[in-house]
C-alpha positions as CSV (number, residue, x, y, z in Angstrom):
1,M,0.0,0.0,0.0
2,T,1.4,3.4,-0.9
3,E,2.1,6.1,1.7
4,S,-0.8,8.2,0.4
5,A,-3.2,5.3,1.1
6,V,-2.0,5.1,4.7
7,N,-1.6,8.9,5.4
8,P,-4.3,11.1,3.9
9,F,-3.2,14.2,2.0
10,S,-3.5,17.3,4.3
11,L,-3.8,20.9,3.3
12,P,-3.2,23.5,6.0
13,L,-5.6,26.5,6.0
14,R,-6.4,29.4,8.3
15,V,-9.9,30.9,8.8
16,Y,-10.1,34.5,7.6
17,I,-12.8,37.1,8.3
18,E,-14.1,36.5,4.7
19,D,-14.9,32.9,5.8
20,T,-17.1,33.8,8.7
21,D,-20.5,35.2,9.6
22,A,-21.0,38.3,11.9
23,G,-20.3,36.1,14.9
24,G,-16.9,34.9,13.7
25,I,-18.2,31.4,12.9
26,V,-17.3,29.8,9.5
27,Y,-20.2,29.8,7.1
28,H,-21.3,26.3,6.2
29,A,-20.6,26.6,2.5
30,K,-17.0,27.6,3.1
31,Y,-16.2,24.0,4.2
32,L,-17.0,23.0,0.6
33,H,-14.4,25.5,-0.6
34,Y,-11.8,24.1,1.8
35,M,-12.5,20.6,0.6
36,E,-12.4,21.6,-3.1
37,R,-9.0,23.2,-2.5
38,A,-7.7,20.1,-0.7
39,R,-8.8,17.8,-3.6
40,T,-7.2,20.0,-6.1
41,E,-3.9,20.2,-4.2
42,W,-4.0,16.4,-3.7
43,V,-4.0,16.0,-7.5
44,R,-1.4,18.7,-8.0
45,S,0.9,17.1,-5.4
46,F,1.2,14.1,-7.8
47,G,2.0,16.3,-10.8
48,V,-1.4,15.8,-12.5
49,G,-2.4,19.1,-14.0
50,L,-6.0,20.0,-14.1
51,R,-5.4,22.9,-16.6
52,D,-4.0,20.4,-19.1
53,G,-7.3,18.6,-19.0
54,L,-9.2,21.7,-20.0
55,S,-7.3,21.9,-23.2
56,D,-8.3,18.2,-23.8
57,N,-12.0,18.9,-23.2
58,I,-11.9,17.4,-19.7
59,S,-13.3,18.8,-16.4
60,Y,-14.4,17.5,-13.1
61,V,-17.7,18.2,-11.2
62,V,-19.0,17.2,-7.9
63,Q,-21.8,14.7,-8.6
64,K,-22.7,13.6,-5.0
65,L,-21.9,15.0,-1.6
66,S,-22.8,13.9,1.9
67,I,-21.5,16.2,4.6
68,H,-21.6,16.2,8.4
69,Y,-21.0,19.4,10.4
70,G,-19.8,18.8,13.9
71,V,-18.0,21.6,15.8
72,P,-17.8,25.0,14.2
73,A,-14.5,26.6,13.0
74,K,-13.9,30.2,14.1
75,L,-12.0,33.2,13.0
76,D,-8.2,32.6,13.1
77,D,-8.5,28.8,13.6
78,Q,-5.7,26.9,11.9
79,L,-7.3,23.9,10.0
80,S,-6.1,20.8,8.4
81,V,-8.2,19.6,5.5
82,T,-7.6,16.0,4.5
83,T,-8.3,14.1,1.3
84,E,-8.4,10.4,0.9
85,P,-9.4,8.7,-2.4
86,V,-11.5,5.7,-1.4
87,G,-12.7,4.4,-4.7
88,F,-13.1,5.1,-8.4
89,G,-14.8,3.8,-11.6
90,R,-14.5,4.6,-15.3
91,V,-15.9,8.1,-15.0
92,W,-15.9,8.9,-11.2
93,M,-13.7,9.2,-8.1
94,D,-14.8,9.0,-4.4
95,F,-13.1,10.9,-1.7
96,R,-13.4,11.0,2.1
97,Q,-12.5,14.4,3.5
98,R,-12.2,15.9,7.0
99,V,-11.7,19.4,8.3
100,I,-9.8,19.3,11.6
101,R,-8.9,22.1,13.9
102,V,-5.1,21.9,14.5
103,S,-5.1,23.2,18.1
104,D,-7.2,20.4,19.6
105,Q,-7.4,17.9,16.7
106,K,-11.3,18.1,16.7
107,E,-13.0,17.0,13.6
108,L,-15.2,20.0,12.5
109,A,-16.7,18.5,9.4
110,S,-16.5,15.4,7.3
111,A,-17.7,14.5,3.9
112,D,-17.9,11.8,1.3
113,V,-17.6,13.3,-2.2
114,R,-18.1,11.8,-5.6
115,V,-16.4,13.7,-8.4
116,A,-17.3,12.9,-12.0
117,C,-15.2,13.4,-15.1
118,I,-17.1,15.2,-17.9
119,A,-16.5,16.5,-21.4
120,L,-16.4,20.3,-21.3
121,D,-18.2,20.8,-24.6
122,S,-21.2,18.6,-23.8
123,G,-21.3,18.2,-20.0
124,R,-21.6,14.4,-20.6
125,P,-19.6,11.9,-18.6
126,R,-16.3,10.7,-20.0
127,R,-13.6,8.2,-19.0
128,L,-11.0,9.4,-16.5
129,P,-7.8,10.3,-18.2
130,P,-5.1,7.6,-17.9
131,A,-2.9,9.7,-15.6
132,M,-5.8,10.2,-13.2
133,A,-6.9,6.6,-13.3
134,E,-3.3,5.5,-12.6
135,L,-3.0,7.9,-9.7
136,L,-6.2,6.6,-8.2
137,A,-5.2,3.0,-8.7
138,H,-2.0,3.5,-6.8
139,S,-3.3,5.7,-4.0
140,H,-6.9,4.9,-3.1
141,K,-7.8,3.4,0.2
142,P,-10.5,0.8,-0.3
143,V,-13.7,1.4,1.9
């Protein structure tokens, strides 16, 4: 098993005022932004360029999402957003993601996310590019 399958990818983030409501609590939709960034950086950390896919008529969209909000993040919190690939098929990838507050290691939110590969011009599903399928085959952690 590869190291990425044992240790999930982790992206460090800080909560800024733009992420919060008037009470300094992170707005619920911001967690989706944090998770999107972490998935993107996970791919980038393996040298797979998403921009290259655009020129090949490839894009990725969230097809399905199940999220649980536990403890709220607050202004200035340092966070760790993890990404673990847990499965994939011809046109989709499944990820398990967590948002953890660094200071006390509390899980603030967790999600299961399915991302589909689509053709930009039609919006129709298309096969994962070989580089992405190979990356997933070597790094996913079976459920």
